[in-house]
C-alpha positions in Angstrom: 111.8 42.0 107.3 114.4 43.1 104.9 113.8 41.5 101.4 117.8 40.7 101.8 117.2 38.4 105.2 114.1 36.7 103.9 116.0 35.7 101.1 118.7 34.3 103.0 116.4 32.3 105.4 114.6 30.9 102.3 118.0 30.0 101.0 119.1 27.9 104.3 116.1 26.6 104.2 116.3 24.8 100.7 119.4 24.1 101.7 118.9 21.6 104.2 116.3 20.0 102.7 118.6 19.2 100.0 121.2 18.2 102.2 118.8 15.8 104.0 117.1 14.7 101.0 121.1 12.6 100.1 120.8 9.4 102.5 122.7 5.9 102.6 120.5 3.6 104.4 121.9 0.3 106.2 119.9 -2.0 108.3 120.3 -0.9 112.2 122.6 -2.5 114.6 125.2 -5.0 114.3 126.3 -7.0 111.2 127.3 -10.1 110.5 130.0 -11.6 108.8 129.0 -13.5 105.4 125.5 -11.5 106.6 123.6 -10.5 102.3 122.3 -6.6 102.9 120.6 -4.5 100.9 122.0 -0.9 100.9 120.1 1.7 100.0 120.4 5.3 98.5 118.2 7.8 98.0 118.6 11.3 96.2 115.8 13.1 94.4 118.3 15.1 92.3 119.6 11.8 91.1 116.9 10.4 89.2 117.2 7.4 87.2 121.1 8.3 87.5 123.7 6.3 89.8 125.9 6.9 92.8 129.2 4.6 93.8 128.4 4.0 97.8 131.9 3.0 98.8 132.7 0.4 101.4 135.7 0.4 103.8 137.3 -1.4 106.6 138.6 2.0 108.2 142.1 0.1 109.4 144.8 2.0 108.7 147.6 -0.5 108.5 145.0 -3.2 106.3 142.8 -0.9 104.0 140.2 -2.9 102.2 137.3 -1.2 100.2 134.4 -2.5 98.3 132.9 -0.5 95.1 128.9 -1.0 95.3 127.4 0.9 91.9 123.4 1.5 93.2 120.7 2.8 90.0 118.5 4.6 91.4 114.5 4.9 90.1 112.4 7.9 89.0 112.2 9.3 92.3 116.3 8.7 93.3 116.1 5.5 94.8 117.7 2.3 94.1 119.5 -0.4 96.3 122.4 -3.0 95.8 122.7 -6.1 97.7 126.3 -6.5 99.7 127.5 -9.4 101.8 129.0 -8.4 104.8 133.4 -9.0 105.2 134.7 -10.3 108.0 135.8 -7.0 109.0 135.8 -5.2 112.5 133.8 -2.6 111.0 132.0 -0.9 107.7 131.8 2.5 106.9 129.4 2.9 103.5 129.2 6.7 102.1 128.6 8.0 98.6 127.1 10.7 96.7 126.6 13.9 99.3 125.2 11.3 101.6 126.5 11.3 105.6 128.4 8.5 105.9 127.6 5.4 108.0 129.1 3.0 110.1 128.1 -1.1 111.5 130.2 -3.0 113.4 130.7 -6.2 112.3 130.6 -9.5 114.0 131.9 -13.2 113.8 128.9 -15.5 112.9 127.8 -17.6 116.0 128.6 -21.1 115.9 125.8 -23.7 116.2 126.5 -25.9 119.4 128.0 -29.4 118.4 
């Protein structure tokens, strides 16, 4: 195997591993307005640092956003508490991690 090919292959593997290492962690499924959740982030390359996660409603007519500051530990992991707004959906973006979107439902009302 030519040396340049081996180097290119190794570089691709390293870069894909690094790209997969950044992650926004949000509970699975549909969120409920008023619910408090933990929004996590992990990136070993940012250990002992911080990252801003922007949460937006995706509404082009009435755009709204909330910024969450997440402090990361020595392993590059951290989380922040977030109360889900009464939006149709919430999209989480931060650092170089892949965007995460969740639908939001209204709280269920108890039967009278």
